[in-house]
Residue, then its C-alpha position, 0 to 999 in steps of 0.5 A: m198498650t197505649p193510653i188508648d188502648i187502655i180506655g178501649v180496654a175500660l168501654y168494650s170488655d166485659d172482663q173487669a178484672e181485664i179492665i182491672r189490670a189495665i187500669e194498675e197498667a196504666l198507673e205504673r207509668d210516670n206519664p200524664a196520659f196513662i194517669a188521665a187514661a187511669a181515671r177515665s177506665i175508672g169512671h168507665l167501669a163504675r159506669r158499666f158495670d155499676v162498681s169501683d175500684d176503692r184502692l186503684t181510685s186513692d193509688l189514683h188520687s194520690r198519683a195525681s195529686s202529688e205529680f200530676s197537681d199542674d196538669d190540666h188534661v189529668q186534673g180534668a180526667v179525674f173530675d169526670m171520673e168524680d162526677d161518675l163515681q159521685h153519681l152513679k154511686p157505685v158498689s165499692v169491691 
């Protein structure tokens, strides 16, 4: 899957497990576009289903802060994700 495919799954799939698998796949990659896609997809999951996955969010924060702290694209995506999570206050799963 490409980063756009991952975001597409998060936007259009009705299967939360499929979305979580796509996010997990993105987080395994060493490419900032995939990490940014994971962040945006976590935000989409929160907006669409009113849920958040604390493990995925923690893994994302760890990767973004340690490996991609100087990448503006990744940091912007994390900022968007955090805004979604704080604004919507989804239920943790």
